[in-house]
N, CA, C and O atoms as a GROMACS GRO file, in nm:
protein
  608
    1MET      N    1  -0.843   2.400   0.880
    1MET     CA    2  -0.739   2.258   0.884
    1MET      C    3  -0.821   2.189   0.741
    1MET      O    4  -0.935   2.212   0.701
    2THR      N    5  -0.718   2.098   0.685
    2THR     CA    6  -0.763   2.057   0.546
    2THR      C    7  -0.816   1.896   0.592
    2THR      O    8  -0.781   1.843   0.698
    3GLN      N    9  -0.898   1.838   0.500
    3GLN     CA   10  -0.989   1.742   0.540
    3GLN      C   11  -0.920   1.681   0.424
    3GLN      O   12  -0.907   1.738   0.316
    4PHE      N   13  -0.864   1.531   0.461
    4PHE     CA   14  -0.792   1.465   0.383
    4PHE      C   15  -0.861   1.360   0.336
    4PHE      O   16  -0.944   1.325   0.419
    5LYS      N   17  -0.864   1.274   0.210
    5LYS     CA   18  -0.920   1.182   0.178
    5LYS      C   19  -0.882   1.021   0.198
    5LYS      O   20  -0.950   0.919   0.210
    6ASN      N   21  -0.750   1.049   0.194
    6ASN     CA   22  -0.667   0.870   0.241
    6ASN      C   23  -0.630   0.887   0.359
    6ASN      O   24  -0.576   0.783   0.396
    7PHE      N   25  -0.632   0.994   0.472
    7PHE     CA   26  -0.571   1.003   0.559
    7PHE      C   27  -0.694   1.017   0.684
    7PHE      O   28  -0.799   1.078   0.666
    8THR      N   29  -0.662   0.961   0.789
    8THR     CA   30  -0.731   1.023   0.940
    8THR      C   31  -0.621   1.085   1.053
    8THR      O   32  -0.528   1.022   1.103
    9LYS      N   33  -0.649   1.186   1.072
    9LYS     CA   34  -0.584   1.237   1.176
    9LYS      C   35  -0.609   1.207   1.317
    9LYS      O   36  -0.719   1.236   1.365
   10ASP      N   37  -0.518   1.152   1.387
   10ASP     CA   38  -0.489   1.128   1.525
   10ASP      C   39  -0.392   1.192   1.587
   10ASP      O   40  -0.279   1.143   1.576
   11GLY      N   41  -0.408   1.300   1.657
   11GLY     CA   42  -0.317   1.438   1.712
   11GLY      C   43  -0.218   1.474   1.592
   11GLY      O   44  -0.243   1.552   1.499
   12ASN      N   45  -0.089   1.395   1.615
   12ASN     CA   46   0.045   1.441   1.556
   12ASN      C   47   0.049   1.320   1.460
   12ASN      O   48   0.155   1.306   1.400
   13LYS      N   49  -0.071   1.209   1.430
   13LYS     CA   50  -0.052   1.114   1.358
   13LYS      C   51  -0.145   1.112   1.261
   13LYS      O   52  -0.263   1.128   1.293
   14TYR      N   53  -0.104   1.091   1.111
   14TYR     CA   54  -0.188   1.022   0.989
   14TYR      C   55  -0.159   0.912   0.978
   14TYR      O   56  -0.048   0.864   0.960
   15ILE      N   57  -0.292   0.846   0.992
   15ILE     CA   58  -0.331   0.709   0.935
   15ILE      C   59  -0.377   0.704   0.831
   15ILE      O   60  -0.489   0.754   0.823
   16MET      N   61  -0.326   0.651   0.717
   16MET     CA   62  -0.374   0.616   0.575
   16MET      C   63  -0.492   0.524   0.594
   16MET      O   64  -0.472   0.421   0.659
   17LYS      N   65  -0.604   0.548   0.548
   17LYS     CA   66  -0.728   0.451   0.553
   17LYS      C   67  -0.682   0.314   0.460
   17LYS      O   68  -0.584   0.318   0.384
   18ARG      N   69  -0.739   0.234   0.472
   18ARG     CA   70  -0.732   0.111   0.356
   18ARG      C   71  -0.771   0.118   0.257
   18ARG      O   72  -0.855   0.205   0.231
   19GLU      N   73  -0.736   0.047   0.180
   19GLU     CA   74  -0.764   0.066   0.029
   19GLU      C   75  -0.811  -0.107   0.009
   19GLU      O   76  -0.736  -0.203   0.026
   20TYR      N   77  -0.950  -0.110  -0.029
   20TYR     CA   78  -0.973  -0.194  -0.072
   20TYR      C   79  -1.006  -0.260  -0.207
   20TYR      O   80  -1.032  -0.380  -0.219
   21GLY      N   81  -1.002  -0.169  -0.308
   21GLY     CA   82  -1.031  -0.204  -0.437
   21GLY      C   83  -0.944  -0.298  -0.480
   21GLY      O   84  -0.995  -0.409  -0.498
   22PHE      N   85  -0.802  -0.285  -0.506
   22PHE     CA   86  -0.688  -0.376  -0.594
   22PHE      C   87  -0.707  -0.483  -0.522
   22PHE      O   88  -0.761  -0.578  -0.578
   23SER      N   89  -0.672  -0.496  -0.396
   23SER     CA   90  -0.657  -0.602  -0.306
   23SER      C   91  -0.762  -0.690  -0.299
   23SER      O   92  -0.734  -0.810  -0.296
   24LEU      N   93  -0.872  -0.656  -0.297
   24LEU     CA   94  -1.008  -0.712  -0.289
   24LEU      C   95  -1.043  -0.805  -0.438
   24LEU      O   96  -1.078  -0.923  -0.447
   25LEU      N   97  -1.020  -0.708  -0.540
   25LEU     CA   98  -1.024  -0.793  -0.644
   25LEU      C   99  -0.920  -0.912  -0.674
   25LEU      O  100  -0.948  -1.009  -0.744
   26VAL      N  101  -0.833  -0.898  -0.630
   26VAL     CA  102  -0.689  -0.987  -0.641
   26VAL      C  103  -0.790  -1.156  -0.543
   26VAL      O  104  -0.805  -1.275  -0.573
   27SER      N  105  -0.833  -1.067  -0.425
   27SER     CA  106  -0.879  -1.192  -0.344
   27SER      C  107  -0.997  -1.248  -0.412
   27SER      O  108  -0.999  -1.371  -0.415
   28ILE      N  109  -1.088  -1.190  -0.462
   28ILE     CA  110  -1.200  -1.253  -0.545
   28ILE      C  111  -1.190  -1.352  -0.638
   28ILE      O  112  -1.261  -1.450  -0.658
   29GLY      N  113  -1.054  -1.297  -0.711
   29GLY     CA  114  -1.010  -1.369  -0.825
   29GLY      C  115  -0.941  -1.492  -0.759
   29GLY      O  116  -0.973  -1.586  -0.832
   30LEU      N  117  -0.895  -1.519  -0.701
   30LEU     CA  118  -0.804  -1.611  -0.600
   30LEU      C  119  -0.933  -1.722  -0.582
   30LEU      O  120  -0.934  -1.838  -0.625
   31GLY      N  121  -1.029  -1.660  -0.514
   31GLY     CA  122  -1.117  -1.733  -0.456
   31GLY      C  123  -1.224  -1.779  -0.578
   31GLY      O  124  -1.294  -1.877  -0.552
   32ALA      N  125  -1.235  -1.734  -0.671
   32ALA     CA  126  -1.299  -1.772  -0.800
   32ALA      C  127  -1.210  -1.908  -0.848
   32ALA      O  128  -1.262  -2.020  -0.855
   33PHE      N  129  -1.082  -1.884  -0.876
   33PHE     CA  130  -1.001  -2.005  -0.880
   33PHE      C  131  -1.027  -2.131  -0.802
   33PHE      O  132  -1.025  -2.246  -0.846
   34ALA      N  133  -1.054  -2.086  -0.670
   34ALA     CA  134  -1.072  -2.193  -0.556
   34ALA      C  135  -1.215  -2.248  -0.580
   34ALA      O  136  -1.230  -2.370  -0.573
   35VAL      N  137  -1.307  -2.178  -0.604
   35VAL     CA  138  -1.451  -2.238  -0.651
   35VAL      C  139  -1.457  -2.312  -0.799
   35VAL      O  140  -1.540  -2.399  -0.826
   36GLY      N  141  -1.362  -2.266  -0.884
   36GLY     CA  142  -1.361  -2.349  -0.994
   36GLY      C  143  -1.246  -2.493  -0.982
   36GLY      O  144  -1.236  -2.572  -1.075
   37GLY      N  145  -1.170  -2.506  -0.857
   37GLY     CA  146  -1.144  -2.608  -0.850
   37GLY      C  147  -1.214  -2.687  -0.770
   37GLY      O  148  -1.152  -2.793  -0.765
   38ILE      N  149  -1.330  -2.695  -0.691
   38ILE     CA  150  -1.414  -2.769  -0.668
   38ILE      C  151  -1.533  -2.772  -0.776
   38ILE      O  152  -1.616  -2.858  -0.745
   39TRP      N  153  -1.563  -2.711  -0.879
   39TRP     CA  154  -1.607  -2.757  -1.000
   39TRP      C  155  -1.604  -2.841  -1.077
   39TRP      O  156  -1.687  -2.915  -1.128
   40ILE      N  157  -1.446  -2.819  -1.088
   40ILE     CA  158  -1.377  -2.941  -1.174
   40ILE      C  159  -1.319  -3.070  -1.109
   40ILE      O  160  -1.239  -3.151  -1.156
   41ASN      N  161  -1.394  -3.064  -0.968
   41ASN     CA  162  -1.341  -3.187  -0.878
   41ASN      C  163  -1.180  -3.197  -0.867
   41ASN      O  164  -1.120  -3.302  -0.892
   42GLU      N  165  -1.109  -3.068  -0.825
   42GLU     CA  166  -0.964  -3.083  -0.854
   42GLU      C  167  -0.955  -3.022  -0.687
   42GLU      O  168  -0.996  -2.908  -0.672
   43MET      N  169  -0.907  -3.089  -0.575
   43MET     CA  170  -0.938  -3.043  -0.462
   43MET      C  171  -0.777  -2.958  -0.462
   43MET      O  172  -0.758  -2.846  -0.413
   44ALA      N  173  -0.696  -3.022  -0.516
   44ALA     CA  174  -0.557  -2.972  -0.496
   44ALA      C  175  -0.580  -2.812  -0.520
   44ALA      O  176  -0.537  -2.726  -0.442
   45MET      N  177  -0.648  -2.787  -0.629
   45MET     CA  178  -0.651  -2.648  -0.709
   45MET      C  179  -0.755  -2.566  -0.558
   45MET      O  180  -0.723  -2.456  -0.512
   46PHE      N  181  -0.851  -2.632  -0.514
   46PHE     CA  182  -0.912  -2.559  -0.449
   46PHE      C  183  -0.835  -2.525  -0.298
   46PHE      O  184  -0.862  -2.418  -0.242
   47TRP      N  185  -0.754  -2.607  -0.247
   47TRP     CA  186  -0.688  -2.569  -0.119
   47TRP      C  187  -0.590  -2.472  -0.155
   47TRP      O  188  -0.570  -2.372  -0.087
   48ILE      N  189  -0.514  -2.505  -0.283
   48ILE     CA  190  -0.409  -2.387  -0.292
   48ILE      C  191  -0.430  -2.227  -0.331
   48ILE      O  192  -0.369  -2.126  -0.294
   49PHE      N  193  -0.535  -2.247  -0.416
   49PHE     CA  194  -0.594  -2.079  -0.428
   49PHE      C  195  -0.679  -2.053  -0.330
   49PHE      O  196  -0.693  -1.933  -0.309
   50GLY      N  197  -0.765  -2.152  -0.236
   50GLY     CA  198  -0.846  -2.106  -0.123
   50GLY      C  199  -0.717  -2.056  -0.013
   50GLY      O  200  -0.725  -1.943   0.035
   51ILE      N  201  -0.614  -2.133   0.020
   51ILE     CA  202  -0.548  -2.048   0.067
   51ILE      C  203  -0.466  -1.934   0.070
   51ILE      O  204  -0.421  -1.871   0.166
   52LEU      N  205  -0.452  -1.917  -0.065
   52LEU     CA  206  -0.385  -1.809  -0.130
   52LEU      C  207  -0.469  -1.674  -0.098
   52LEU      O  208  -0.431  -1.568  -0.049
   53SER      N  209  -0.587  -1.712  -0.142
   53SER     CA  210  -0.718  -1.602  -0.083
   53SER      C  211  -0.771  -1.553   0.014
   53SER      O  212  -0.836  -1.449   0.028
   54VAL      N  213  -0.727  -1.673   0.122
   54VAL     CA  214  -0.741  -1.616   0.266
   54VAL      C  215  -0.628  -1.540   0.312
   54VAL      O  216  -0.656  -1.470   0.410
   55CYS      N  217  -0.502  -1.531   0.270
   55CYS     CA  218  -0.372  -1.496   0.296
   55CYS      C  219  -0.394  -1.340   0.264
   55CYS      O  220  -0.386  -1.248   0.345
   56SER      N  221  -0.426  -1.330   0.113
   56SER     CA  222  -0.459  -1.195   0.056
   56SER      C  223  -0.548  -1.104   0.127
   56SER      O  224  -0.529  -0.982   0.140
   57ILE      N  225  -0.665  -1.186   0.182
   57ILE     CA  226  -0.763  -1.114   0.252
   57ILE      C  227  -0.719  -1.050   0.401
   57ILE      O  228  -0.768  -0.957   0.465
   58ILE      N  229  -0.617  -1.130   0.426
   58ILE     CA  230  -0.548  -1.116   0.558
   58ILE      C  231  -0.462  -0.999   0.556
   58ILE      O  232  -0.463  -0.913   0.644
   59SER      N  233  -0.391  -0.998   0.457
   59SER     CA  234  -0.287  -0.919   0.408
   59SER      C  235  -0.353  -0.724   0.412
   59SER      O  236  -0.282  -0.626   0.436
   60ILE      N  237  -0.485  -0.722   0.383
   60ILE     CA  238  -0.563  -0.598   0.373
   60ILE      C  239  -0.537  -0.564   0.514
   60ILE      O  240  -0.464  -0.468   0.538
   61TRP      N  241  -0.590  -0.632   0.608
   61TRP     CA  242  -0.592  -0.582   0.726
   61TRP      C  243  -0.445  -0.515   0.798
   61TRP      O  244  -0.421  -0.410   0.857
   62SER      N  245  -0.371  -0.625   0.762
   62SER     CA  246  -0.216  -0.612   0.838
   62SER      C  247  -0.148  -0.511   0.788
   62SER      O  248  -0.056  -0.467   0.859
   63LYS      N  249  -0.176  -0.440   0.642
   63LYS     CA  250  -0.110  -0.323   0.561
   63LYS      C  251  -0.125  -0.200   0.670
   63LYS      O  252  -0.226  -0.212   0.739
   64GLN      N  253  -0.058  -0.106   0.693
   64GLN     CA  254  -0.068   0.010   0.764
   64GLN      C  255   0.052   0.114   0.694
   64GLN      O  256   0.152   0.062   0.644
   65VAL      N  257   0.043   0.209   0.693
   65VAL     CA  258   0.111   0.332   0.641
   65VAL      C  259   0.068   0.447   0.762
   65VAL      O  260  -0.046   0.495   0.762
   66ILE      N  261   0.147   0.478   0.843
   66ILE     CA  262   0.119   0.604   0.958
   66ILE      C  263   0.237   0.707   0.928
   66ILE      O  264   0.356   0.679   0.934
   67ILE      N  265   0.196   0.805   0.902
   67ILE     CA  266   0.279   0.970   0.900
   67ILE      C  267   0.292   1.019   1.063
   67ILE      O  268   0.220   1.111   1.102
   68ASP      N  269   0.375   0.961   1.145
   68ASP     CA  270   0.396   1.013   1.282
   68ASP      C  271   0.495   1.136   1.289
   68ASP      O  272   0.617   1.124   1.278
   69MET      N  273   0.421   1.272   1.309
   69MET     CA  274   0.509   1.380   1.327
   69MET      C  275   0.576   1.394   1.422
   69MET      O  276   0.681   1.457   1.406
   70ASP      N  277   0.546   1.350   1.537
   70ASP     CA  278   0.632   1.375   1.662
   70ASP      C  279   0.742   1.271   1.660
   70ASP      O  280   0.826   1.296   1.747
   71GLU      N  281   0.767   1.166   1.591
   71GLU     CA  282   0.870   1.094   1.597
   71GLU      C  283   0.965   1.126   1.446
   71GLU      O  284   1.073   1.069   1.426
   72LYS      N  285   0.907   1.225   1.349
   72LYS     CA  286   0.949   1.257   1.252
   72LYS      C  287   0.980   1.125   1.153
   72LYS      O  288   1.096   1.117   1.112
   73ALA      N  289   0.904   1.041   1.120
   73ALA     CA  290   0.870   0.938   1.045
   73ALA      C  291   0.765   0.881   0.970
   73ALA      O  292   0.653   0.911   1.010
   74ILE      N  293   0.772   0.801   0.867
   74ILE     CA  294   0.698   0.725   0.837
   74ILE      C  295   0.694   0.589   0.862
   74ILE      O  296   0.791   0.516   0.838
   75ILE      N  297   0.586   0.546   0.910
   75ILE     CA  298   0.590   0.413   0.971
   75ILE      C  299   0.485   0.297   0.846
   75ILE      O  300   0.365   0.278   0.834
   76THR      N  301   0.597   0.249   0.782
   76THR     CA  302   0.488   0.128   0.701
   76THR      C  303   0.524  -0.005   0.743
   76THR      O  304   0.629  -0.046   0.793
   77LYS      N  305   0.406  -0.071   0.712
   77LYS     CA  306   0.404  -0.232   0.706
   77LYS      C  307   0.330  -0.263   0.588
   77LYS      O  308   0.223  -0.209   0.560
   78VAL      N  309   0.397  -0.364   0.507
   78VAL     CA  310   0.313  -0.345   0.368
   78VAL      C  311   0.290  -0.535   0.368
   78VAL      O  312   0.387  -0.589   0.422
   79GLY      N  313   0.209  -0.612   0.329
   79GLY     CA  314   0.221  -0.752   0.322
   79GLY      C  315   0.209  -0.858   0.436
   79GLY      O  316   0.260  -0.846   0.547
   80LEU      N  317   0.141  -0.955   0.398
   80LEU     CA  318   0.122  -1.028   0.542
   80LEU      C  319   0.259  -1.048   0.612
   80LEU      O  320   0.261  -1.009   0.728
   81ILE      N  321   0.349  -1.089   0.576
   81ILE     CA  322   0.463  -1.105   0.663
   81ILE      C  323   0.559  -0.999   0.708
   81ILE      O  324   0.643  -1.003   0.798
   82GLY      N  325   0.532  -0.917   0.639
   82GLY     CA  326   0.645  -0.768   0.627
   82GLY      C  327   0.637  -0.717   0.787
   82GLY      O  328   0.538  -0.716   0.859
   83LYS      N  329   0.748  -0.683   0.813
   83LYS     CA  330   0.773  -0.623   0.943
   83LYS      C  331   0.776  -0.473   0.941
   83LYS      O  332   0.832  -0.405   0.855
   84ILE      N  333   0.705  -0.424   1.052
   84ILE     CA  334   0.675  -0.281   1.053
   84ILE      C  335   0.839  -0.206   1.068
   84ILE      O  336   0.930  -0.242   1.143
   85PHE      N  337   0.841  -0.102   0.979
   85PHE     CA  338   0.969  -0.017   1.013
   85PHE      C  339   0.931   0.087   0.973
   85PHE      O  340   0.848   0.094   0.883
   86PRO      N  341   0.986   0.200   1.034
   86PRO     CA  342   1.013   0.336   1.053
   86PRO      C  343   1.090   0.393   0.929
   86PRO      O  344   1.184   0.326   0.884
   87ILE      N  345   1.057   0.508   0.873
   87ILE     CA  346   1.166   0.574   0.780
   87ILE      C  347   1.156   0.701   0.822
   87ILE      O  348   1.056   0.769   0.800
   88PRO      N  349   1.275   0.750   0.897
   88PRO     CA  350   1.293   0.878   0.920
   88PRO      C  351   1.264   0.994   0.798
   88PRO      O  352   1.291   0.956   0.685
   89LEU      N  353   1.226   1.095   0.808
   89LEU     CA  354   1.196   1.193   0.760
   89LEU      C  355   1.322   1.283   0.721
   89LEU      O  356   1.301   1.390   0.663
   90LYS      N  357   1.414   1.254   0.742
   90LYS     CA  358   1.548   1.311   0.750
   90LYS      C  359   1.620   1.239   0.599
   90LYS      O  360   1.688   1.299   0.516
   91ASP      N  361   1.584   1.099   0.598
   91ASP     CA  362   1.615   1.003   0.514
   91ASP      C  363   1.537   0.994   0.388
   91ASP      O  364   1.575   0.928   0.291
   92PHE      N  365   1.438   1.055   0.393
   92PHE     CA  366   1.320   1.061   0.300
   92PHE      C  367   1.373   1.110   0.145
   92PHE      O  368   1.434   1.217   0.146
   93GLN      N  369   1.360   1.060   0.046
   93GLN     CA  370   1.455   1.114  -0.085
   93GLN      C  371   1.345   1.177  -0.182
   93GLN      O  372   1.350   1.295  -0.218
   94ASN      N  373   1.237   1.081  -0.225
   94ASN     CA  374   1.128   1.117  -0.320
   94ASN      C  375   1.070   1.030  -0.322
   94ASN      O  376   1.112   0.931  -0.262
   95PHE      N  377   0.922   1.025  -0.405
   95PHE     CA  378   0.800   0.937  -0.424
   95PHE      C  379   0.842   0.893  -0.562
   95PHE      O  380   0.904   0.970  -0.636
   96GLU      N  381   0.807   0.763  -0.599
   96GLU     CA  382   0.812   0.727  -0.738
   96GLU      C  383   0.693   0.669  -0.779
   96GLU      O  384   0.635   0.624  -0.680
   97LEU      N  385   0.640   0.653  -0.865
   97LEU     CA  386   0.546   0.625  -0.904
   97LEU      C  387   0.547   0.513  -1.050
   97LEU      O  388   0.580   0.555  -1.161
   98VAL      N  389   0.512   0.396  -1.028
   98VAL     CA  390   0.539   0.306  -1.102
   98VAL      C  391   0.372   0.222  -1.161
   98VAL      O  392   0.282   0.166  -1.097
   99ARG      N  393   0.394   0.252  -1.323
   99ARG     CA  394   0.276   0.189  -1.355
   99ARG      C  395   0.304   0.078  -1.449
   99ARG      O  396   0.364   0.101  -1.554
  100MET      N  397   0.268  -0.036  -1.418
  100MET     CA  398   0.264  -0.163  -1.501
  100MET      C  399   0.138  -0.163  -1.613
  100MET      O  400   0.019  -0.146  -1.590
  101LYS      N  401   0.211  -0.191  -1.750
  101LYS     CA  402   0.100  -0.219  -1.861
  101LYS      C  403   0.128  -0.325  -1.942
  101LYS      O  404   0.243  -0.343  -1.981
  102GLN      N  405   0.033  -0.402  -1.975
  102GLN     CA  406   0.030  -0.532  -2.023
  102GLN      C  407  -0.065  -0.531  -2.164
  102GLN      O  408  -0.186  -0.548  -2.147
  103TYR      N  409  -0.005  -0.507  -2.327
  103TYR     CA  410  -0.080  -0.459  -2.435
  103TYR      C  411  -0.175  -0.361  -2.401
  103TYR      O  412  -0.297  -0.366  -2.393
  104PHE      N  413  -0.067  -0.239  -2.377
  104PHE     CA  414  -0.131  -0.119  -2.378
  104PHE      C  415  -0.260  -0.130  -2.260
  104PHE      O  416  -0.344  -0.041  -2.273
  105ILE      N  417  -0.283  -0.222  -2.157
  105ILE     CA  418  -0.384  -0.164  -2.036
  105ILE      C  419  -0.296  -0.210  -1.902
  105ILE      O  420  -0.233  -0.309  -1.867
  106THR      N  421  -0.335  -0.058  -1.841
  106THR     CA  422  -0.271  -0.087  -1.707
  106THR      C  423  -0.314  -0.202  -1.591
  106THR      O  424  -0.424  -0.198  -1.537
  107THR      N  425  -0.239  -0.280  -1.567
  107THR     CA  426  -0.249  -0.373  -1.479
  107THR      C  427  -0.238  -0.352  -1.326
  107THR      O  428  -0.302  -0.409  -1.238
  108ASN      N  429  -0.140  -0.257  -1.315
  108ASN     CA  430  -0.110  -0.198  -1.154
  108ASN      C  431  -0.046  -0.084  -1.160
  108ASN      O  432   0.009  -0.042  -1.262
  109THR      N  433  -0.048  -0.026  -1.047
  109THR     CA  434   0.028   0.145  -1.016
  109THR      C  435   0.039   0.149  -0.897
  109THR      O  436  -0.056   0.173  -0.823
  110SER      N  437   0.160   0.126  -0.856
  110SER     CA  438   0.212   0.146  -0.700
  110SER      C  439   0.274   0.288  -0.672
  110SER      O  440   0.326   0.350  -0.765
  111LEU      N  441   0.270   0.328  -0.575
  111LEU     CA  442   0.341   0.437  -0.513
  111LEU      C  443   0.465   0.377  -0.386
  111LEU      O  444   0.453   0.320  -0.278
  112ASN      N  445   0.559   0.415  -0.449
  112ASN     CA  446   0.686   0.384  -0.329
  112ASN      C  447   0.728   0.507  -0.292
  112ASN      O  448   0.696   0.618  -0.333
  113ILE      N  449   0.816   0.467  -0.198
  113ILE     CA  450   0.884   0.612  -0.154
  113ILE      C  451   1.041   0.550  -0.115
  113ILE      O  452   1.068   0.446  -0.055
  114ASN      N  453   1.107   0.625  -0.155
  114ASN     CA  454   1.255   0.599  -0.157
  114ASN      C  455   1.334   0.701  -0.099
  114ASN      O  456   1.343   0.821  -0.126
  115TYR      N  457   1.399   0.616   0.006
  115TYR     CA  458   1.474   0.699   0.136
  115TYR      C  459   1.595   0.628   0.136
  115TYR      O  460   1.607   0.530   0.062
  116LEU      N  461   1.702   0.671   0.222
  116LEU     CA  462   1.842   0.581   0.236
  116LEU      C  463   1.847   0.553   0.382
  116LEU      O  464   1.805   0.611   0.481
  117LYS      N  465   1.919   0.434   0.358
  117LYS     CA  466   1.919   0.340   0.513
  117LYS      C  467   2.087   0.323   0.487
  117LYS      O  468   2.119   0.281   0.376
  118ASP      N  469   2.172   0.348   0.563
  118ASP     CA  470   2.313   0.326   0.590
  118ASP      C  471   2.365   0.369   0.447
  118ASP      O  472   2.436   0.288   0.387
  119GLY      N  473   2.344   0.454   0.408
  119GLY     CA  474   2.413   0.549   0.280
  119GLY      C  475   2.370   0.487   0.157
  119GLY      O  476   2.418   0.524   0.049
  120LYS      N  477   2.256   0.367   0.169
  120LYS     CA  478   2.202   0.318   0.044
  120LYS      C  479   2.058   0.359   0.016
  120LYS      O  480   1.980   0.398   0.102
  121GLU      N  481   2.035   0.347  -0.092
  121GLU     CA  482   1.918   0.426  -0.157
  121GLU      C  483   1.836   0.254  -0.147
  121GLU      O  484   1.877   0.145  -0.188
  122LYS      N  485   1.724   0.286  -0.085
  122LYS     CA  486   1.578   0.164  -0.060
  122LYS      C  487   1.461   0.225  -0.102
  122LYS      O  488   1.435   0.345  -0.115
  123THR      N  489   1.393   0.128  -0.123
  123THR     CA  490   1.248   0.167  -0.170
  123THR      C  491   1.146   0.095  -0.082
  123THR      O  492   1.183  -0.014  -0.037
  124ALA      N  493   1.060   0.126  -0.060
  124ALA     CA  494   0.902   0.084   0.012
  124ALA      C  495   0.799   0.086  -0.069
  124ALA      O  496   0.824   0.183  -0.140
  125MET      N  497   0.697   0.040  -0.105
  125MET     CA  498   0.556   0.038  -0.143
  125MET      C  499   0.466   0.102  -0.038
  125MET      O  500   0.448   0.060   0.076
  126ILE      N  501   0.415   0.200  -0.089
  126ILE     CA  502   0.326   0.277   0.017
  126ILE      C  503   0.193   0.215  -0.004
  126ILE      O  504   0.152   0.141   0.086
  127ALA      N  505   0.110   0.236  -0.124
  127ALA     CA  506  -0.015   0.171  -0.183
  127ALA      C  507   0.001   0.127  -0.343
  127ALA      O  508   0.092   0.170  -0.414
  128GLN      N  509  -0.097   0.038  -0.384
  128GLN     CA  510  -0.113   0.028  -0.510
  128GLN      C  511  -0.245   0.036  -0.542
  128GLN      O  512  -0.332   0.034  -0.455
  129GLY      N  513  -0.269   0.046  -0.663
  129GLY     CA  514  -0.391   0.028  -0.727
  129GLY      C  515  -0.413   0.037  -0.862
  129GLY      O  516  -0.319   0.002  -0.932
  130PHE      N  517  -0.540   0.083  -0.930
  130PHE     CA  518  -0.521   0.086  -1.073
  130PHE      C  519  -0.508   0.200  -1.172
  130PHE      O  520  -0.508   0.187  -1.294
  131THR      N  521  -0.497   0.307  -1.107
  131THR     CA  522  -0.537   0.444  -1.172
  131THR      C  523  -0.399   0.522  -1.106
  131THR      O  524  -0.374   0.532  -0.986
  132SER      N  525  -0.314   0.577  -1.223
  132SER     CA  526  -0.206   0.645  -1.163
  132SER      C  527  -0.257   0.786  -1.084
  132SER      O  528  -0.216   0.822  -0.973
  133ARG      N  529  -0.345   0.849  -1.157
  133ARG     CA  530  -0.452   0.956  -1.086
  133ARG      C  531  -0.460   0.934  -0.939
  133ARG      O  532  -0.412   1.023  -0.870
  134SER      N  533  -0.514   0.828  -0.877
  134SER     CA  534  -0.531   0.795  -0.755
  134SER      C  535  -0.399   0.763  -0.680
  134SER      O  536  -0.402   0.769  -0.557
  135MET      N  537  -0.274   0.728  -0.749
  135MET     CA  538  -0.160   0.718  -0.659
  135MET      C  539  -0.102   0.834  -0.646
  135MET      O  540  -0.035   0.861  -0.546
  136GLN      N  541  -0.126   0.944  -0.777
  136GLN     CA  542  -0.088   1.092  -0.770
  136GLN      C  543  -0.147   1.190  -0.675
  136GLN      O  544  -0.080   1.288  -0.645
  137ASN      N  545  -0.280   1.171  -0.618
  137ASN     CA  546  -0.338   1.219  -0.525
  137ASN      C  547  -0.319   1.201  -0.400
  137ASN      O  548  -0.331   1.279  -0.306
  138LEU      N  549  -0.282   1.067  -0.403
  138LEU     CA  550  -0.216   1.004  -0.252
  138LEU      C  551  -0.072   1.078  -0.218
  138LEU      O  552  -0.041   1.124  -0.108
  139ALA      N  553   0.010   1.078  -0.337
  139ALA     CA  554   0.151   1.132  -0.325
  139ALA      C  555   0.133   1.284  -0.274
  139ALA      O  556   0.223   1.347  -0.219
  140ASN      N  557   0.020   1.329  -0.296
  140ASN     CA  558   0.014   1.502  -0.296
  140ASN      C  559  -0.055   1.522  -0.178
  140ASN      O  560  -0.046   1.639  -0.138
  141GLU      N  561  -0.129   1.441  -0.101
  141GLU     CA  562  -0.191   1.435   0.018
  141GLU      C  563  -0.074   1.422   0.118
  141GLU      O  564  -0.067   1.490   0.220
  142ILE      N  565   0.035   1.311   0.075
  142ILE     CA  566   0.143   1.311   0.193
  142ILE      C  567   0.220   1.409   0.170
  142ILE      O  568   0.305   1.419   0.258
  143ASP      N  569   0.228   1.493   0.084
  143ASP     CA  570   0.350   1.617   0.025
  143ASP      C  571   0.270   1.725   0.110
  143ASP      O  572   0.336   1.819   0.156
  144GLU      N  573   0.144   1.719   0.131
  144GLU     CA  574   0.109   1.840   0.197
  144GLU      C  575   0.093   1.831   0.360
  144GLU      O  576   0.108   1.923   0.441
  145ILE      N  577   0.065   1.717   0.381
  145ILE     CA  578   0.079   1.690   0.544
  145ILE      C  579   0.224   1.726   0.576
  145ILE      O  580   0.250   1.798   0.672
  146LEU      N  581   0.331   1.671   0.488
  146LEU     CA  582   0.469   1.695   0.536
  146LEU      C  583   0.517   1.849   0.522
  146LEU      O  584   0.611   1.892   0.589
  147ASN      N  585   0.448   1.926   0.430
  147ASN     CA  586   0.502   2.069   0.383
  147ASN      C  587   0.408   2.124   0.528
  147ASN      O  588   0.485   2.172   0.610
  148SER      N  589   0.313   2.126   0.557
  148SER     CA  590   0.236   2.164   0.655
  148SER      C  591   0.300   2.156   0.780
  148SER      O  592   0.289   2.245   0.864
  149TYR      N  593   0.377   2.036   0.800
  149TYR     CA  594   0.478   2.052   0.968
  149TYR      C  595   0.596   2.111   0.945
  149TYR      O  596   0.658   2.162   1.038
  150ALA      N  597   0.651   2.110   0.792
  150ALA     CA  598   0.783   2.162   0.780
  150ALA      C  599   0.764   2.330   0.788
  150ALA      O  600   0.866   2.395   0.809
  151HIS      N  601   0.664   2.386   0.774
  151HIS     CA  602   0.619   2.540   0.776
  151HIS      C  603   0.628   2.602   0.925
  151HIS      O  604   0.668   2.713   0.959
  152SER      N  605   0.569   2.477   1.015
  152SER     CA  606   0.520   2.552   1.153
  152SER      C  607   0.622   2.523   1.242
  152SER      O  608   0.617   2.565   1.358
   0.00000   0.00000   0.00000
C-alpha cells in the first residue's frame, strides 16, 4: 500500500490534507496591514484588512478536496463562499498547472482540473502554492490514486 504525502485514506475516500503555506502567508500579510492601520491611526484600514484576514483564515478550513472512489467523483469546495460540487470521473479531462510570474519571480502556482459539464469545458482549482514542483507532485498523487482504481 502506498503512503501518500498529500492525502489521507478513509475507506475508499482520499481526503486532501490542508495546505497552510500560501494561504497563511496571505492571511499574515493582511493582518500586518491591519496592524499598520492601527499604527498610523487609520481605523478604516484596520477594519478592512482585519476582516479580510479573518475571512482568509476561515477559508483555509472550509476548503476541501475529496476523491471518492465509491461515488467515482472528485468532490471539491474552494473558497469561503464556494459550494461543494462533485466532478464525476467520467467527465474528467486533464490537469492544468498554472504558474504566474511577475518580473521573473513566481508569485503563485495553481493546480486546476478541467472537466466537462453539459458539453462545455469547465475548470476548478484543486490547490495553490508557490512552487510548480509541489503542484506537480500533487497531480502525480491524484493520478496514482485514480490509476490504482482503474486497474482494480
